C-alpha positions in Angstrom: 84.7 63.5 103.1 83.6 59.7 102.7 86.6 58.4 104.7 86.0 60.8 107.5 82.3 59.9 107.8 82.7 56.0 108.1 84.1 56.1 111.7 81.3 58.5 112.7 78.7 56.3 111.2 80.1 53.3 113.1 79.9 55.2 116.3 76.3 56.2 115.7 75.3 52.6 114.8 76.9 51.4 118.0 74.9 53.9 120.0 71.6 52.7 118.4 72.5 49.1 118.9 73.3 49.3 122.6 71.3 52.3 123.8 68.2 50.2 124.8 70.2 47.7 127.0 72.3 50.2 128.8 72.3 49.8 132.6 72.5 52.8 135.0 76.2 52.1 135.3 76.8 52.5 131.5 74.8 55.7 131.0 77.6 58.0 131.9 80.2 56.4 129.4 77.5 56.4 126.6 76.9 60.1 127.2 80.7 60.7 126.8 80.6 58.8 123.6 77.7 60.9 122.3 79.7 64.0 123.0 82.6 62.5 121.0 80.3 61.8 118.1 79.0 65.3 118.2 82.5 66.8 118.3 83.5 64.6 115.3 80.6 65.7 113.3 81.3 69.4 114.0 84.9 68.9 113.0 84.0 67.4 109.7 81.5 70.2 109.0 84.1 72.8 110.0 86.7 71.4 107.6 84.1 71.4 104.8 83.2 75.0 105.4 86.9 76.0 105.5 87.7 74.3 102.2 84.6 75.8 100.6 85.6 79.3 101.8 89.2 78.9 100.4 87.9 77.6 97.1 85.4 80.4 96.8 88.1 83.0 97.6 90.3 81.6 94.8 87.5 81.6 92.3 86.7 85.2 93.2 90.3 86.3 92.9 91.0 84.4 89.7 93.6 82.1 91.4 97.2 82.7 92.4 99.5 81.7 89.6 97.1 82.8 86.8 96.6 86.2 88.4 100.3 86.7 88.9 101.0 85.9 85.2 98.2 88.3 84.2 99.6 91.1 86.4 103.1 90.6 85.0 101.8 91.0 81.4 99.6 94.0 82.3 102.6 95.7 84.0 104.3 95.9 80.7 101.7 98.3 79.2 100.6 100.0 82.4 102.5 103.2 81.6 100.3 103.8 78.6 97.1 104.5 80.5 98.4 105.8 83.9 98.9 109.6 84.5 102.5 110.7 85.1 101.4 112.0 88.5 100.5 108.4 89.5 103.8 106.8 88.5 105.9 109.9 89.5 103.9 111.7 92.3 104.5 115.4 92.5 105.6 114.9 96.1 107.0 111.8 97.7 107.5 111.4 101.4 109.8 108.8 103.0 108.9 108.2 106.6 112.2 107.6 108.4 114.0 107.6 105.1 116.6 110.2 105.9 119.9 110.1 107.9 119.3 109.2 111.5 115.7 108.0 110.7 114.5 111.5 109.9 111.6 111.9 107.5 112.5 113.0 104.0 110.3 114.8 101.4 111.1 115.1 97.7 109.4 117.3 95.1 109.3 116.5 91.4 110.9 119.2 89.3 111.2 117.7 85.9 109.7 114.8 83.8 111.5 113.5 80.8 109.6 112.6 77.6 108.9 108.9 77.2 111.8 107.4 75.3 114.0 104.4 74.6 117.0 103.4 76.7 119.7 104.6 74.3 122.2 106.8 76.2 120.5 106.4 79.6 123.2 104.2 81.2 126.9 103.9 81.3 128.0 101.6 78.4 128.8 98.6 80.6 125.5 98.9 82.5 123.6 99.0 79.1 125.3 95.8 78.2 124.4 94.1 81.5 120.7 95.1 81.0 120.5 94.2 77.3 119.3 90.6 77.9 115.9 91.9 79.2 115.5 94.5 76.5 113.9 97.9 76.8 110.4 98.7 75.6 110.2 102.2 77.2 112.1 104.4 79.6 110.2 106.7 82.0 112.2 109.3 84.1 111.6 112.1 86.5 113.9 114.2 88.6 113.2 115.3 92.2 114.8 117.8 94.6 114.9 117.5 98.4 113.0 119.9 100.6 116.0 122.3 100.7 116.9 121.9 97.0 120.4 121.0 97.9 120.2 117.6 96.4 118.7 116.3 93.2 117.8 112.7 92.2 116.7 111.2 88.9 114.4 108.2 89.1 113.8 105.8 86.2 111.5 103.0 85.2 112.8 100.7 82.5 109.9 98.7 81.0 111.6 95.5 79.8 110.7 92.9 77.1 111.7 90.0 79.4 109.4 87.3 80.7 109.4 86.3 84.4 112.3 83.8 84.0 114.4 86.5 82.3 113.8 89.0 85.2 114.7 86.3 87.8 117.9 85.6 85.9 118.9 89.3 85.9 117.9 89.7 89.5 120.0 86.7 90.5 123.0 88.1 88.5 122.8 91.4 90.3 122.7 89.7 93.6 125.5 87.1 93.1 127.8 89.4 91.2 127.0 92.5 93.3 126.5 94.5 90.2 124.5 97.2 92.0 127.7 98.1 93.9 129.9 98.8 91.0 130.8 102.4 90.1 131.3 101.5 86.5 127.6 100.5 86.2 125.7 103.7 86.8 122.5 105.1 85.3 122.7 108.7 83.9 120.8 111.6 85.4 118.1 113.7 83.7 119.0 117.4 84.0 116.4 120.0 83.1 117.0 123.7 82.2 115.7 126.2 84.7 115.5 123.8 87.6 117.8 122.8 90.5 119.0 119.9 88.3 120.2 121.9 85.3 123.8 121.2 86.3 123.2 117.5 87.1 125.5 115.6 84.8 127.6 112.5 84.9 130.3 114.0 86.9 127.9 115.1 89.6 126.6 111.5 90.3 127.2 110.8 94.0 125.0 107.8 94.9 122.7 105.4 93.2 120.4 102.4 93.5 119.2 99.8 91.0 116.3 97.5 91.8 115.4 94.5 89.7 112.1 93.0 90.9 111.6 89.4 90.0 107.8 89.7 89.7 107.6 92.7 87.4 109.0 93.4 83.8 110.4 96.6 85.2 113.8 97.9 86.5 113.7 100.8 88.9 116.7 103.0 89.5 117.7 106.3 91.1 120.8 108.4 90.9 121.5 111.4 93.1 123.9 114.3 93.3 124.5 117.8 94.7 122.3 120.6 93.3 125.2 123.0 93.2 126.8 121.1 90.4 130.0 120.0 92.3 131.9 117.1 90.9 132.0 113.8 92.9 135.2 111.8 92.6 133.9 108.6 94.2 130.3 107.8 93.8 129.0 105.5 96.4 126.1 102.9 96.2 123.1 103.7 98.3 123.5 100.7 100.5 127.0 101.7 101.5 126.1 105.4 101.8 123.3 104.7 104.2 125.2 102.2 106.4 125.7 103.1 110.0 128.9 105.1 110.6 129.4 106.1 106.9 131.3 109.3 106.7 131.8 110.0 103.0 130.3 113.2 101.5 127.4 111.3 99.8 126.6 109.6 103.1 126.7 112.7 105.3 124.7 114.7 102.8 122.0 112.0 102.7 122.4 111.3 99.0 122.3 107.6 99.5 119.1 108.0 101.4 117.7 110.1 98.5 118.5 107.4 96.0 117.2 104.6 98.1 114.1 106.4 99.3 113.0 107.6 95.9 113.6 104.3 94.1 111.5 102.6 96.8 108.8 105.3 96.6 108.5 105.1 92.8 108.4 101.3 92.8 105.7 101.4 95.4 103.7 103.9 93.3 104.0 101.6 90.3 102.8 98.6 92.3 99.9 100.5 93.7 98.8 101.6 90.2 99.1 98.0 88.9 97.0 96.6 91.8 94.3 99.2 91.1 94.3 98.4 87.4 94.0 94.7 88.1 91.2 95.2 90.5 89.4 97.3 87.9 89.6 94.6 85.3 
C-alpha cells in the first residue's frame, strides 16, 4: 500500500504547486492529470477492498490446506454418525449413466453389516490394498430397474494418511491395476433378494476408485441376477467404451458398476461436506 501511494502523492503535490499559475492553455492538460490521479486512487482502493474480501473469506472458511486436512481426518470416522440411507441411498439415479446415454436407476436390496475387509477381495487385490490398511468395510447391493442385474458397492475406510492415498492412487494409474481381472472385489449376496445367487463366478464388470483426497476406497462389482457364470469379467471402463460388444457391455453391467461407484462416492462427499459445515 505505501509503495503504491507515493506516486499518487507526488501527482497531488504537483497539482497543488502549479495549479495557481496555470494559463488557459494548460487547464485542459491539468484536468486530464486530475482524472489520472482519481483513477489511480480508485485502483488502489479497489485492490485493498479485494484483498480484504479474500482474507475475510479465508478466515470465515478456516483456510484451504487446514480445512482440507480437517476434512480428511473427519472422513475417517464419518460412517459412525451418518445413517446408512445417506451413504447408501435407497434409490440412486444416474442421469445418462446407461448404455447410449440412457438414464439408469438402481434400488438398494441389501446392506451388509459393518465389518473388516477380511475375505472381501481376491487375495492379490487384498495384498495390493494392504499398505493403506482397513478400518471398516461398508457394503450394499443394488438391483437395476428390471432386476436383471445386481451390483455390490463398497466403501473401504483406510488407515492411510493423504500421502499414502496418493501413492496408492498413483500405483493404480501407472500399473493399470483397475483393469486386471485377477484384482476383483467380491460381491455381497443376500438371501431372498435378486442377489442371492451373486457369487464370485457371476462377477461380470467392476470399478475401483482411489480418491487422493479421502481415506476411502470406493468399488463396485456387477453381475447378472439370474446367476449365470461369466467367463471373462470386463473392467467398467472397457465395458462402457463405444463399440464394446461383450455380454457385460451389451447388458450395461459396466455402466452399473461405473454409475453406482460414482453415485456412492458422491453421496459420501455430500455427507462429509454437510458434516464439515455443521462443525
